[in-house]
All heavy atoms as atom14 arrays in JSON, in Angstrom:
{
  "sequence": "MGILRDIGAPGLIIIVLGALLIFGPKRLPELGESIGKMLSEFKKAVKGAENQDKEE",
  "atom14_mask": [
    [1, 1, 1, 1, 1, 1, 1, 1, 0, 0, 0, 0, 0, 0],
    [1, 1, 1, 1, 0, 0, 0, 0, 0, 0, 0, 0, 0, 0],
    [1, 1, 1, 1, 1, 1, 1, 1, 0, 0, 0, 0, 0, 0],
    [1, 1, 1, 1, 1, 1, 1, 1, 0, 0, 0, 0, 0, 0],
    [1, 1, 1, 1, 1, 1, 1, 1, 1, 1, 1, 0, 0, 0],
    [1, 1, 1, 1, 1, 1, 1, 1, 0, 0, 0, 0, 0, 0],
    [1, 1, 1, 1, 1, 1, 1, 1, 0, 0, 0, 0, 0, 0],
    [1, 1, 1, 1, 0, 0, 0, 0, 0, 0, 0, 0, 0, 0],
    [1, 1, 1, 1, 1, 0, 0, 0, 0, 0, 0, 0, 0, 0],
    [1, 1, 1, 1, 1, 1, 1, 0, 0, 0, 0, 0, 0, 0],
    [1, 1, 1, 1, 0, 0, 0, 0, 0, 0, 0, 0, 0, 0],
    [1, 1, 1, 1, 1, 1, 1, 1, 0, 0, 0, 0, 0, 0],
    [1, 1, 1, 1, 1, 1, 1, 1, 0, 0, 0, 0, 0, 0],
    [1, 1, 1, 1, 1, 1, 1, 1, 0, 0, 0, 0, 0, 0],
    [1, 1, 1, 1, 1, 1, 1, 1, 0, 0, 0, 0, 0, 0],
    [1, 1, 1, 1, 1, 1, 1, 0, 0, 0, 0, 0, 0, 0],
    [1, 1, 1, 1, 1, 1, 1, 1, 0, 0, 0, 0, 0, 0],
    [1, 1, 1, 1, 0, 0, 0, 0, 0, 0, 0, 0, 0, 0],
    [1, 1, 1, 1, 1, 0, 0, 0, 0, 0, 0, 0, 0, 0],
    [1, 1, 1, 1, 1, 1, 1, 1, 0, 0, 0, 0, 0, 0],
    [1, 1, 1, 1, 1, 1, 1, 1, 0, 0, 0, 0, 0, 0],
    [1, 1, 1, 1, 1, 1, 1, 1, 0, 0, 0, 0, 0, 0],
    [1, 1, 1, 1, 1, 1, 1, 1, 1, 1, 1, 0, 0, 0],
    [1, 1, 1, 1, 0, 0, 0, 0, 0, 0, 0, 0, 0, 0],
    [1, 1, 1, 1, 1, 1, 1, 0, 0, 0, 0, 0, 0, 0],
    [1, 1, 1, 1, 1, 1, 1, 1, 1, 0, 0, 0, 0, 0],
    [1, 1, 1, 1, 1, 1, 1, 1, 1, 1, 1, 0, 0, 0],
    [1, 1, 1, 1, 1, 1, 1, 1, 0, 0, 0, 0, 0, 0],
    [1, 1, 1, 1, 1, 1, 1, 0, 0, 0, 0, 0, 0, 0],
    [1, 1, 1, 1, 1, 1, 1, 1, 1, 0, 0, 0, 0, 0],
    [1, 1, 1, 1, 1, 1, 1, 1, 0, 0, 0, 0, 0, 0],
    [1, 1, 1, 1, 0, 0, 0, 0, 0, 0, 0, 0, 0, 0],
    [1, 1, 1, 1, 1, 1, 1, 1, 1, 0, 0, 0, 0, 0],
    [1, 1, 1, 1, 1, 1, 0, 0, 0, 0, 0, 0, 0, 0],
    [1, 1, 1, 1, 1, 1, 1, 1, 0, 0, 0, 0, 0, 0],
    [1, 1, 1, 1, 0, 0, 0, 0, 0, 0, 0, 0, 0, 0],
    [1, 1, 1, 1, 1, 1, 1, 1, 1, 0, 0, 0, 0, 0],
    [1, 1, 1, 1, 1, 1, 1, 1, 0, 0, 0, 0, 0, 0],
    [1, 1, 1, 1, 1, 1, 1, 1, 0, 0, 0, 0, 0, 0],
    [1, 1, 1, 1, 1, 1, 0, 0, 0, 0, 0, 0, 0, 0],
    [1, 1, 1, 1, 1, 1, 1, 1, 1, 0, 0, 0, 0, 0],
    [1, 1, 1, 1, 1, 1, 1, 1, 1, 1, 1, 0, 0, 0],
    [1, 1, 1, 1, 1, 1, 1, 1, 1, 0, 0, 0, 0, 0],
    [1, 1, 1, 1, 1, 1, 1, 1, 1, 0, 0, 0, 0, 0],
    [1, 1, 1, 1, 1, 0, 0, 0, 0, 0, 0, 0, 0, 0],
    [1, 1, 1, 1, 1, 1, 1, 0, 0, 0, 0, 0, 0, 0],
    [1, 1, 1, 1, 1, 1, 1, 1, 1, 0, 0, 0, 0, 0],
    [1, 1, 1, 1, 0, 0, 0, 0, 0, 0, 0, 0, 0, 0],
    [1, 1, 1, 1, 1, 0, 0, 0, 0, 0, 0, 0, 0, 0],
    [1, 1, 1, 1, 1, 1, 1, 1, 1, 0, 0, 0, 0, 0],
    [1, 1, 1, 1, 1, 1, 1, 1, 0, 0, 0, 0, 0, 0],
    [1, 1, 1, 1, 1, 1, 1, 1, 1, 0, 0, 0, 0, 0],
    [1, 1, 1, 1, 1, 1, 1, 1, 0, 0, 0, 0, 0, 0],
    [1, 1, 1, 1, 1, 1, 1, 1, 1, 0, 0, 0, 0, 0],
    [1, 1, 1, 1, 1, 1, 1, 1, 1, 0, 0, 0, 0, 0],
    [1, 1, 1, 1, 1, 1, 1, 1, 1, 0, 0, 0, 0, 0]
  ],
  "atom14_positions": [
    [[0.8, -1.2, 0.0], [0.0, 0.0, 0.0], [0.85, 1.26, 0.0], [0.33, 2.34, 0.12], [-0.93, 0.02, 1.22], [-2.05, -1.0, 1.14], [-3.13, -0.54, -0.19], [-4.45, -1.63, 0.09], [0.0, 0.0, 0.0], [0.0, 0.0, 0.0], [0.0, 0.0, 0.0], [0.0, 0.0, 0.0], [0.0, 0.0, 0.0], [0.0, 0.0, 0.0]],
    [[2.14, 1.12, -0.09], [3.02, 2.26, -0.11], [2.79, 3.13, -1.33], [3.01, 4.33, -1.31], [0.0, 0.0, 0.0], [0.0, 0.0, 0.0], [0.0, 0.0, 0.0], [0.0, 0.0, 0.0], [0.0, 0.0, 0.0], [0.0, 0.0, 0.0], [0.0, 0.0, 0.0], [0.0, 0.0, 0.0], [0.0, 0.0, 0.0], [0.0, 0.0, 0.0]],
    [[2.36, 2.52, -2.41], [2.13, 3.28, -3.65], [1.01, 4.29, -3.46], [1.05, 5.37, -4.02], [1.86, 2.3, -4.8], [2.69, 2.66, -6.0], [0.42, 2.3, -5.22], [2.62, 1.62, -7.09], [0.0, 0.0, 0.0], [0.0, 0.0, 0.0], [0.0, 0.0, 0.0], [0.0, 0.0, 0.0], [0.0, 0.0, 0.0], [0.0, 0.0, 0.0]],
    [[-0.01, 3.95, -2.67], [-1.11, 4.88, -2.45], [-0.67, 6.09, -1.66], [-1.18, 7.19, -1.87], [-2.27, 4.17, -1.74], [-3.0, 3.12, -2.57], [-4.11, 2.48, -1.73], [-3.58, 3.7, -3.82], [0.0, 0.0, 0.0], [0.0, 0.0, 0.0], [0.0, 0.0, 0.0], [0.0, 0.0, 0.0], [0.0, 0.0, 0.0], [0.0, 0.0, 0.0]],
    [[0.27, 5.92, -0.76], [0.78, 7.06, 0.0], [1.59, 7.98, -0.9], [1.6, 9.19, -0.71], [1.64, 6.59, 1.17], [0.8, 6.11, 2.31], [1.65, 5.74, 3.48], [1.44, 4.3, 3.66], [2.33, 3.45, 4.04], [3.54, 3.82, 4.31], [2.04, 2.18, 4.17], [0.0, 0.0, 0.0], [0.0, 0.0, 0.0], [0.0, 0.0, 0.0]],
    [[2.26, 7.43, -1.91], [3.07, 8.23, -2.81], [2.21, 9.04, -3.79], [2.62, 10.1, -4.24], [4.03, 7.34, -3.6], [5.07, 6.68, -2.71], [5.29, 7.19, -1.59], [5.65, 5.67, -3.13], [0.0, 0.0, 0.0], [0.0, 0.0, 0.0], [0.0, 0.0, 0.0], [0.0, 0.0, 0.0], [0.0, 0.0, 0.0], [0.0, 0.0, 0.0]],
    [[1.04, 8.53, -4.12], [0.16, 9.21, -5.09], [-0.4, 10.48, -4.48], [-0.37, 11.53, -5.1], [-0.97, 8.27, -5.55], [-0.4, 7.15, -6.4], [-2.01, 9.05, -6.35], [-1.42, 6.12, -6.81], [0.0, 0.0, 0.0], [0.0, 0.0, 0.0], [0.0, 0.0, 0.0], [0.0, 0.0, 0.0], [0.0, 0.0, 0.0], [0.0, 0.0, 0.0]],
    [[-0.96, 10.42, -3.29], [-1.54, 11.58, -2.66], [-2.94, 11.85, -3.16], [-3.45, 11.21, -4.09], [0.0, 0.0, 0.0], [0.0, 0.0, 0.0], [0.0, 0.0, 0.0], [0.0, 0.0, 0.0], [0.0, 0.0, 0.0], [0.0, 0.0, 0.0], [0.0, 0.0, 0.0], [0.0, 0.0, 0.0], [0.0, 0.0, 0.0], [0.0, 0.0, 0.0]],
    [[-3.58, 12.84, -2.56], [-4.97, 13.16, -2.89], [-5.13, 13.69, -4.33], [-6.03, 13.26, -5.05], [-5.53, 14.15, -1.89], [0.0, 0.0, 0.0], [0.0, 0.0, 0.0], [0.0, 0.0, 0.0], [0.0, 0.0, 0.0], [0.0, 0.0, 0.0], [0.0, 0.0, 0.0], [0.0, 0.0, 0.0], [0.0, 0.0, 0.0], [0.0, 0.0, 0.0]],
    [[-4.27, 14.61, -4.8], [-4.45, 15.11, -6.17], [-4.31, 14.0, -7.21], [-5.08, 13.94, -8.17], [-3.34, 16.15, -6.34], [-3.0, 16.56, -4.96], [-3.22, 15.36, -4.1], [0.0, 0.0, 0.0], [0.0, 0.0, 0.0], [0.0, 0.0, 0.0], [0.0, 0.0, 0.0], [0.0, 0.0, 0.0], [0.0, 0.0, 0.0], [0.0, 0.0, 0.0]],
    [[-3.37, 13.11, -7.01], [-3.19, 12.02, -7.96], [-4.37, 11.07, -7.95], [-4.79, 10.57, -9.0], [0.0, 0.0, 0.0], [0.0, 0.0, 0.0], [0.0, 0.0, 0.0], [0.0, 0.0, 0.0], [0.0, 0.0, 0.0], [0.0, 0.0, 0.0], [0.0, 0.0, 0.0], [0.0, 0.0, 0.0], [0.0, 0.0, 0.0], [0.0, 0.0, 0.0]],
    [[-4.92, 10.82, -6.76], [-6.07, 9.95, -6.64], [-7.29, 10.55, -7.35], [-8.05, 9.85, -8.01], [-6.37, 9.68, -5.17], [-7.24, 8.51, -4.83], [-6.66, 7.21, -5.4], [-7.4, 8.38, -3.33], [0.0, 0.0, 0.0], [0.0, 0.0, 0.0], [0.0, 0.0, 0.0], [0.0, 0.0, 0.0], [0.0, 0.0, 0.0], [0.0, 0.0, 0.0]],
    [[-7.45, 11.86, -7.21], [-8.56, 12.54, -7.88], [-8.41, 12.42, -9.39], [-9.39, 12.18, -10.11], [-8.64, 14.02, -7.45], [-9.08, 14.1, -5.98], [-9.59, 14.82, -8.33], [-8.99, 15.47, -5.36], [0.0, 0.0, 0.0], [0.0, 0.0, 0.0], [0.0, 0.0, 0.0], [0.0, 0.0, 0.0], [0.0, 0.0, 0.0], [0.0, 0.0, 0.0]],
    [[-7.2, 12.58, -9.9], [-6.96, 12.45, -11.34], [-7.27, 11.04, -11.82], [-7.88, 10.85, -12.88], [-5.51, 12.87, -11.69], [-5.35, 14.37, -11.47], [-5.14, 12.48, -13.1], [-3.94, 14.87, -11.58], [0.0, 0.0, 0.0], [0.0, 0.0, 0.0], [0.0, 0.0, 0.0], [0.0, 0.0, 0.0], [0.0, 0.0, 0.0], [0.0, 0.0, 0.0]],
    [[-6.89, 10.04, -11.04], [-7.17, 8.66, -11.41], [-8.66, 8.4, -11.46], [-9.17, 7.77, -12.4], [-6.46, 7.69, -10.44], [-4.95, 7.76, -10.65], [-6.97, 6.27, -10.61], [-4.15, 7.02, -9.61], [0.0, 0.0, 0.0], [0.0, 0.0, 0.0], [0.0, 0.0, 0.0], [0.0, 0.0, 0.0], [0.0, 0.0, 0.0], [0.0, 0.0, 0.0]],
    [[-9.4, 8.89, -10.46], [-10.85, 8.69, -10.43], [-11.51, 9.4, -11.61], [-12.41, 8.84, -12.26], [-11.43, 9.18, -9.08], [-12.95, 9.22, -9.13], [-10.96, 8.27, -7.96], [0.0, 0.0, 0.0], [0.0, 0.0, 0.0], [0.0, 0.0, 0.0], [0.0, 0.0, 0.0], [0.0, 0.0, 0.0], [0.0, 0.0, 0.0], [0.0, 0.0, 0.0]],
    [[-11.08, 10.62, -11.9], [-11.65, 11.35, -13.04], [-11.35, 10.64, -14.36], [-12.19, 10.57, -15.25], [-11.14, 12.79, -13.07], [-11.68, 13.71, -11.99], [-11.01, 15.08, -12.07], [-13.19, 13.85, -12.1], [0.0, 0.0, 0.0], [0.0, 0.0, 0.0], [0.0, 0.0, 0.0], [0.0, 0.0, 0.0], [0.0, 0.0, 0.0], [0.0, 0.0, 0.0]],
    [[-10.15, 10.1, -14.49], [-9.79, 9.35, -15.69], [-10.65, 8.11, -15.85], [-11.14, 7.81, -16.95], [0.0, 0.0, 0.0], [0.0, 0.0, 0.0], [0.0, 0.0, 0.0], [0.0, 0.0, 0.0], [0.0, 0.0, 0.0], [0.0, 0.0, 0.0], [0.0, 0.0, 0.0], [0.0, 0.0, 0.0], [0.0, 0.0, 0.0], [0.0, 0.0, 0.0]],
    [[-10.87, 7.39, -14.75], [-11.73, 6.21, -14.8], [-13.16, 6.59, -15.16], [-13.84, 5.89, -15.9], [-11.7, 5.48, -13.46], [0.0, 0.0, 0.0], [0.0, 0.0, 0.0], [0.0, 0.0, 0.0], [0.0, 0.0, 0.0], [0.0, 0.0, 0.0], [0.0, 0.0, 0.0], [0.0, 0.0, 0.0], [0.0, 0.0, 0.0], [0.0, 0.0, 0.0]],
    [[-13.61, 7.73, -14.63], [-14.95, 8.2, -14.93], [-15.1, 8.52, -16.42], [-16.11, 8.19, -17.04], [-15.27, 9.44, -14.08], [-16.69, 9.98, -14.13], [-17.67, 8.94, -13.65], [-16.79, 11.23, -13.27], [0.0, 0.0, 0.0], [0.0, 0.0, 0.0], [0.0, 0.0, 0.0], [0.0, 0.0, 0.0], [0.0, 0.0, 0.0], [0.0, 0.0, 0.0]],
    [[-14.07, 9.13, -17.0], [-14.11, 9.45, -18.42], [-14.06, 8.2, -19.29], [-14.74, 8.11, -20.32], [-12.95, 10.38, -18.79], [-13.07, 11.82, -18.34], [-11.77, 12.56, -18.61], [-14.23, 12.51, -19.04], [0.0, 0.0, 0.0], [0.0, 0.0, 0.0], [0.0, 0.0, 0.0], [0.0, 0.0, 0.0], [0.0, 0.0, 0.0], [0.0, 0.0, 0.0]],
    [[-13.25, 7.23, -18.88], [-13.07, 6.02, -19.68], [-14.3, 5.11, -19.6], [-14.8, 4.64, -20.62], [-11.81, 5.25, -19.25], [-10.57, 6.07, -19.6], [-11.74, 3.87, -19.89], [-9.28, 5.54, -19.02], [0.0, 0.0, 0.0], [0.0, 0.0, 0.0], [0.0, 0.0, 0.0], [0.0, 0.0, 0.0], [0.0, 0.0, 0.0], [0.0, 0.0, 0.0]],
    [[-14.79, 4.87, -18.38], [-15.85, 3.89, -18.21], [-17.24, 4.5, -18.11], [-18.24, 3.79, -18.26], [-15.59, 3.04, -16.93], [-14.33, 2.24, -17.05], [-13.21, 2.59, -16.32], [-14.26, 1.14, -17.88], [-12.05, 1.86, -16.41], [-13.11, 0.4, -17.98], [-11.99, 0.75, -17.25], [0.0, 0.0, 0.0], [0.0, 0.0, 0.0], [0.0, 0.0, 0.0]],
    [[-17.35, 5.76, -17.84], [-18.64, 6.42, -17.73], [-19.25, 6.24, -16.36], [-18.91, 5.33, -15.62], [0.0, 0.0, 0.0], [0.0, 0.0, 0.0], [0.0, 0.0, 0.0], [0.0, 0.0, 0.0], [0.0, 0.0, 0.0], [0.0, 0.0, 0.0], [0.0, 0.0, 0.0], [0.0, 0.0, 0.0], [0.0, 0.0, 0.0], [0.0, 0.0, 0.0]],
    [[-20.18, 7.11, -16.02], [-20.77, 7.08, -14.67], [-21.63, 5.85, -14.4], [-21.81, 5.46, -13.26], [-21.61, 8.35, -14.62], [-21.86, 8.73, -16.03], [-20.69, 8.22, -16.81], [0.0, 0.0, 0.0], [0.0, 0.0, 0.0], [0.0, 0.0, 0.0], [0.0, 0.0, 0.0], [0.0, 0.0, 0.0], [0.0, 0.0, 0.0], [0.0, 0.0, 0.0]],
    [[-22.18, 5.22, -15.43], [-23.05, 4.07, -15.22], [-22.25, 2.81, -14.9], [-22.7, 1.97, -14.13], [-23.93, 3.83, -16.44], [-24.96, 4.92, -16.64], [-25.86, 4.64, -17.8], [-26.87, 5.77, -17.97], [-27.74, 5.56, -19.11], [0.0, 0.0, 0.0], [0.0, 0.0, 0.0], [0.0, 0.0, 0.0], [0.0, 0.0, 0.0], [0.0, 0.0, 0.0]],
    [[-21.07, 2.66, -15.51], [-20.29, 1.44, -15.31], [-19.32, 1.54, -14.14], [-18.81, 0.52, -13.68], [-19.5, 1.12, -16.58], [-20.38, 0.71, -17.71], [-19.85, -0.33, -18.64], [-19.0, -1.34, -18.06], [-17.88, -1.76, -18.62], [-17.46, -1.25, -19.74], [-17.16, -2.71, -18.06], [0.0, 0.0, 0.0], [0.0, 0.0, 0.0], [0.0, 0.0, 0.0]],
    [[-19.07, 2.74, -13.64], [-18.09, 2.92, -12.57], [-18.46, 2.17, -11.28], [-17.59, 1.52, -10.71], [-17.89, 4.41, -12.3], [-16.57, 4.81, -11.69], [-15.4, 4.31, -12.52], [-16.48, 6.32, -11.54], [0.0, 0.0, 0.0], [0.0, 0.0, 0.0], [0.0, 0.0, 0.0], [0.0, 0.0, 0.0], [0.0, 0.0, 0.0], [0.0, 0.0, 0.0]],
    [[-19.72, 2.19, -10.82], [-20.05, 1.43, -9.6], [-19.84, -0.07, -9.75], [-19.31, -0.72, -8.85], [-21.52, 1.75, -9.34], [-21.75, 3.05, -10.03], [-20.84, 3.03, -11.22], [0.0, 0.0, 0.0], [0.0, 0.0, 0.0], [0.0, 0.0, 0.0], [0.0, 0.0, 0.0], [0.0, 0.0, 0.0], [0.0, 0.0, 0.0], [0.0, 0.0, 0.0]],
    [[-20.24, -0.63, -10.88], [-20.04, -2.08, -11.06], [-18.56, -2.42, -11.23], [-18.11, -3.47, -10.79], [-20.87, -2.62, -12.21], [-20.56, -2.04, -13.57], [-21.55, -2.46, -14.64], [-22.76, -2.24, -14.43], [-21.11, -3.0, -15.66], [0.0, 0.0, 0.0], [0.0, 0.0, 0.0], [0.0, 0.0, 0.0], [0.0, 0.0, 0.0], [0.0, 0.0, 0.0]],
    [[-17.79, -1.5, -11.78], [-16.34, -1.71, -11.88], [-15.72, -1.69, -10.49], [-14.89, -2.55, -10.17], [-15.71, -0.62, -12.75], [-14.2, -0.68, -12.96], [-13.86, -1.9, -13.78], [-13.71, 0.59, -13.62], [0.0, 0.0, 0.0], [0.0, 0.0, 0.0], [0.0, 0.0, 0.0], [0.0, 0.0, 0.0], [0.0, 0.0, 0.0], [0.0, 0.0, 0.0]],
    [[-16.13, -0.77, -9.66], [-15.63, -0.71, -8.28], [-16.0, -1.95, -7.5], [-15.19, -2.48, -6.73], [0.0, 0.0, 0.0], [0.0, 0.0, 0.0], [0.0, 0.0, 0.0], [0.0, 0.0, 0.0], [0.0, 0.0, 0.0], [0.0, 0.0, 0.0], [0.0, 0.0, 0.0], [0.0, 0.0, 0.0], [0.0, 0.0, 0.0], [0.0, 0.0, 0.0]],
    [[-17.21, -2.44, -7.71], [-17.66, -3.65, -7.01], [-16.83, -4.86, -7.44], [-16.4, -5.65, -6.59], [-19.14, -3.89, -7.32], [-19.71, -5.09, -6.61], [-21.17, -5.3, -6.94], [-21.82, -4.41, -7.52], [-21.68, -6.4, -6.6], [0.0, 0.0, 0.0], [0.0, 0.0, 0.0], [0.0, 0.0, 0.0], [0.0, 0.0, 0.0], [0.0, 0.0, 0.0]],
    [[-16.58, -4.99, -8.73], [-15.8, -6.13, -9.2], [-14.34, -6.05, -8.72], [-13.74, -7.06, -8.38], [-15.86, -6.24, -10.72], [-15.27, -5.13, -11.34], [0.0, 0.0, 0.0], [0.0, 0.0, 0.0], [0.0, 0.0, 0.0], [0.0, 0.0, 0.0], [0.0, 0.0, 0.0], [0.0, 0.0, 0.0], [0.0, 0.0, 0.0], [0.0, 0.0, 0.0]],
    [[-13.78, -4.86, -8.65], [-12.42, -4.7, -8.13], [-12.39, -5.05, -6.65], [-11.46, -5.72, -6.17], [-11.9, -3.27, -8.38], [-11.62, -3.06, -9.87], [-10.63, -2.99, -7.58], [-11.27, -1.65, -10.26], [0.0, 0.0, 0.0], [0.0, 0.0, 0.0], [0.0, 0.0, 0.0], [0.0, 0.0, 0.0], [0.0, 0.0, 0.0], [0.0, 0.0, 0.0]],
    [[-13.41, -4.63, -5.9], [-13.49, -4.97, -4.48], [-13.57, -6.48, -4.26], [-12.91, -7.02, -3.37], [0.0, 0.0, 0.0], [0.0, 0.0, 0.0], [0.0, 0.0, 0.0], [0.0, 0.0, 0.0], [0.0, 0.0, 0.0], [0.0, 0.0, 0.0], [0.0, 0.0, 0.0], [0.0, 0.0, 0.0], [0.0, 0.0, 0.0], [0.0, 0.0, 0.0]],
    [[-14.39, -7.16, -5.06], [-14.5, -8.62, -4.95], [-13.16, -9.29, -5.28], [-12.76, -10.24, -4.63], [-15.6, -9.14, -5.88], [-16.99, -8.85, -5.4], [-18.02, -9.4, -6.36], [-19.43, -9.08, -5.91], [-20.42, -9.57, -6.86], [0.0, 0.0, 0.0], [0.0, 0.0, 0.0], [0.0, 0.0, 0.0], [0.0, 0.0, 0.0], [0.0, 0.0, 0.0]],
    [[-12.49, -8.77, -6.31], [-11.21, -9.34, -6.72], [-10.17, -9.19, -5.59], [-9.45, -10.14, -5.27], [-10.71, -8.64, -7.99], [-9.37, -9.14, -8.49], [-8.77, -8.24, -9.93], [-8.5, -6.62, -9.24], [0.0, 0.0, 0.0], [0.0, 0.0, 0.0], [0.0, 0.0, 0.0], [0.0, 0.0, 0.0], [0.0, 0.0, 0.0], [0.0, 0.0, 0.0]],
    [[-10.13, -8.01, -4.97], [-9.18, -7.8, -3.88], [-9.51, -8.67, -2.68], [-8.61, -9.21, -2.01], [-9.18, -6.32, -3.47], [-8.53, -5.36, -4.44], [-8.71, -3.92, -3.97], [-7.06, -5.67, -4.61], [0.0, 0.0, 0.0], [0.0, 0.0, 0.0], [0.0, 0.0, 0.0], [0.0, 0.0, 0.0], [0.0, 0.0, 0.0], [0.0, 0.0, 0.0]],
    [[-10.79, -8.86, -2.42], [-11.22, -9.73, -1.31], [-10.77, -11.17, -1.55], [-10.25, -11.82, -0.64], [-12.74, -9.65, -1.16], [-13.19, -10.56, -0.21], [0.0, 0.0, 0.0], [0.0, 0.0, 0.0], [0.0, 0.0, 0.0], [0.0, 0.0, 0.0], [0.0, 0.0, 0.0], [0.0, 0.0, 0.0], [0.0, 0.0, 0.0], [0.0, 0.0, 0.0]],
    [[-10.97, -11.66, -2.76], [-10.56, -13.03, -3.09], [-9.04, -13.17, -3.02], [-8.52, -14.2, -2.59], [-11.06, -13.42, -4.48], [-12.55, -13.59, -4.57], [-13.07, -14.72, -3.68], [-12.42, -15.77, -3.61], [-14.12, -14.52, -3.06], [0.0, 0.0, 0.0], [0.0, 0.0, 0.0], [0.0, 0.0, 0.0], [0.0, 0.0, 0.0], [0.0, 0.0, 0.0]],
    [[-8.34, -12.15, -3.44], [-6.87, -12.17, -3.39], [-6.39, -12.25, -1.95], [-5.49, -13.01, -1.64], [-6.31, -10.92, -4.09], [-4.81, -10.85, -4.07], [-4.06, -11.67, -4.88], [-4.16, -9.97, -3.22], [-2.68, -11.62, -4.86], [-2.78, -9.9, -3.19], [-2.04, -10.73, -4.01], [0.0, 0.0, 0.0], [0.0, 0.0, 0.0], [0.0, 0.0, 0.0]],
    [[-7.0, -11.46, -1.07], [-6.62, -11.48, 0.35], [-6.89, -12.85, 0.95], [-6.09, -13.35, 1.73], [-7.38, -10.41, 1.12], [-6.88, -9.01, 0.87], [-7.66, -8.0, 1.69], [-7.21, -6.6, 1.41], [-7.97, -5.62, 2.2], [0.0, 0.0, 0.0], [0.0, 0.0, 0.0], [0.0, 0.0, 0.0], [0.0, 0.0, 0.0], [0.0, 0.0, 0.0]],
    [[-8.03, -13.47, 0.6], [-8.35, -14.81, 1.1], [-7.31, -15.81, 0.63], [-6.88, -16.67, 1.4], [-9.73, -15.24, 0.63], [-10.87, -14.56, 1.33], [-12.2, -15.06, 0.77], [-13.36, -14.27, 1.3], [-14.64, -14.7, 0.69], [0.0, 0.0, 0.0], [0.0, 0.0, 0.0], [0.0, 0.0, 0.0], [0.0, 0.0, 0.0], [0.0, 0.0, 0.0]],
    [[-6.91, -15.7, -0.63], [-5.91, -16.63, -1.17], [-4.56, -16.46, -0.48], [-3.88, -17.44, -0.17], [-5.77, -16.43, -2.68], [0.0, 0.0, 0.0], [0.0, 0.0, 0.0], [0.0, 0.0, 0.0], [0.0, 0.0, 0.0], [0.0, 0.0, 0.0], [0.0, 0.0, 0.0], [0.0, 0.0, 0.0], [0.0, 0.0, 0.0], [0.0, 0.0, 0.0]],
    [[-4.18, -15.23, -0.22], [-2.91, -14.96, 0.46], [-2.95, -15.51, 1.88], [-2.0, -16.16, 2.32], [-2.59, -13.45, 0.46], [-1.43, -13.13, 1.39], [-2.27, -12.98, -0.95], [0.0, 0.0, 0.0], [0.0, 0.0, 0.0], [0.0, 0.0, 0.0], [0.0, 0.0, 0.0], [0.0, 0.0, 0.0], [0.0, 0.0, 0.0], [0.0, 0.0, 0.0]],
    [[-4.05, -15.31, 2.59], [-4.17, -15.82, 3.96], [-4.17, -17.35, 3.95], [-3.58, -17.98, 4.84], [-5.45, -15.31, 4.63], [-5.33, -13.9, 5.11], [-6.52, -13.5, 5.93], [-6.34, -12.08, 6.44], [-7.4, -11.7, 7.36], [0.0, 0.0, 0.0], [0.0, 0.0, 0.0], [0.0, 0.0, 0.0], [0.0, 0.0, 0.0], [0.0, 0.0, 0.0]],
    [[-4.81, -17.95, 2.96], [-4.83, -19.4, 2.84], [-3.42, -19.95, 2.6], [-3.04, -20.96, 3.19], [0.0, 0.0, 0.0], [0.0, 0.0, 0.0], [0.0, 0.0, 0.0], [0.0, 0.0, 0.0], [0.0, 0.0, 0.0], [0.0, 0.0, 0.0], [0.0, 0.0, 0.0], [0.0, 0.0, 0.0], [0.0, 0.0, 0.0], [0.0, 0.0, 0.0]],
    [[-2.65, -19.27, 1.77], [-1.28, -19.69, 1.51], [-0.42, -19.54, 2.75], [0.43, -20.38, 3.05], [-0.7, -18.9, 0.35], [0.0, 0.0, 0.0], [0.0, 0.0, 0.0], [0.0, 0.0, 0.0], [0.0, 0.0, 0.0], [0.0, 0.0, 0.0], [0.0, 0.0, 0.0], [0.0, 0.0, 0.0], [0.0, 0.0, 0.0], [0.0, 0.0, 0.0]],
    [[-0.62, -18.46, 3.52], [0.13, -18.25, 4.75], [-0.2, -19.34, 5.77], [0.68, -19.85, 6.46], [-0.18, -16.87, 5.35], [0.45, -15.73, 4.58], [0.04, -14.38, 5.14], [-0.81, -14.31, 6.06], [0.58, -13.38, 4.64], [0.0, 0.0, 0.0], [0.0, 0.0, 0.0], [0.0, 0.0, 0.0], [0.0, 0.0, 0.0], [0.0, 0.0, 0.0]],
    [[-1.47, -19.71, 5.86], [-1.87, -20.75, 6.81], [-1.29, -22.1, 6.41], [-0.89, -22.89, 7.28], [-3.41, -20.84, 6.89], [-4.02, -19.66, 7.61], [-3.35, -18.97, 8.37], [-5.29, -19.4, 7.36], [0.0, 0.0, 0.0], [0.0, 0.0, 0.0], [0.0, 0.0, 0.0], [0.0, 0.0, 0.0], [0.0, 0.0, 0.0], [0.0, 0.0, 0.0]],
    [[-1.22, -22.39, 5.13], [-0.62, -23.64, 4.67], [0.86, -23.68, 4.99], [1.39, -24.71, 5.38], [-0.82, -23.82, 3.16], [-2.2, -24.27, 2.78], [-2.35, -24.48, 1.29], [-1.45, -24.14, 0.52], [-3.46, -25.05, 0.89], [0.0, 0.0, 0.0], [0.0, 0.0, 0.0], [0.0, 0.0, 0.0], [0.0, 0.0, 0.0], [0.0, 0.0, 0.0]],
    [[1.54, -22.54, 4.85], [2.97, -22.48, 5.18], [3.2, -22.72, 6.67], [4.16, -23.37, 7.05], [3.56, -21.12, 4.78], [3.72, -20.99, 3.28], [3.69, -22.02, 2.57], [3.89, -19.85, 2.8], [0.0, 0.0, 0.0], [0.0, 0.0, 0.0], [0.0, 0.0, 0.0], [0.0, 0.0, 0.0], [0.0, 0.0, 0.0], [0.0, 0.0, 0.0]],
    [[2.32, -22.2, 7.5], [2.46, -22.37, 8.94], [2.22, -23.82, 9.36], [2.81, -24.31, 10.3], [1.51, -21.44, 9.69], [1.91, -19.99, 9.62], [0.94, -19.11, 10.37], [1.32, -17.65, 10.23], [0.35, -16.78, 10.89], [0.0, 0.0, 0.0], [0.0, 0.0, 0.0], [0.0, 0.0, 0.0], [0.0, 0.0, 0.0], [0.0, 0.0, 0.0]],
    [[1.32, -24.51, 8.65], [0.98, -25.89, 8.98], [2.12, -26.84, 8.61], [2.28, -27.88, 9.23], [-0.3, -26.32, 8.27], [-1.54, -25.65, 8.85], [-2.79, -25.99, 8.06], [-2.7, -26.78, 7.09], [-3.87, -25.48, 8.4], [0.0, 0.0, 0.0], [0.0, 0.0, 0.0], [0.0, 0.0, 0.0], [0.0, 0.0, 0.0], [0.0, 0.0, 0.0]],
    [[2.88, -26.49, 7.62], [3.95, -27.38, 7.14], [5.18, -27.31, 7.95], [5.58, -26.97, 8.85], [4.33, -27.04, 5.69], [3.22, -27.37, 4.74], [3.57, -26.96, 3.32], [4.64, -26.4, 3.08], [2.75, -27.2, 2.45], [0.0, 0.0, 0.0], [0.0, 0.0, 0.0], [0.0, 0.0, 0.0], [0.0, 0.0, 0.0], [0.0, 0.0, 0.0]]
  ]
}
């Protein structure tokens, strides 16, 4: 998450505006939802791999 600290608020605003222009206001919420689900699954997979390493 260090990259988010380096971007700062102005950079984050530019990224959000760019996404809004590219995907449009109607698709942005479903895009955010799918990214959230993807990150959630990734975190679960990482925790599962960590637990397997601890068991071995």
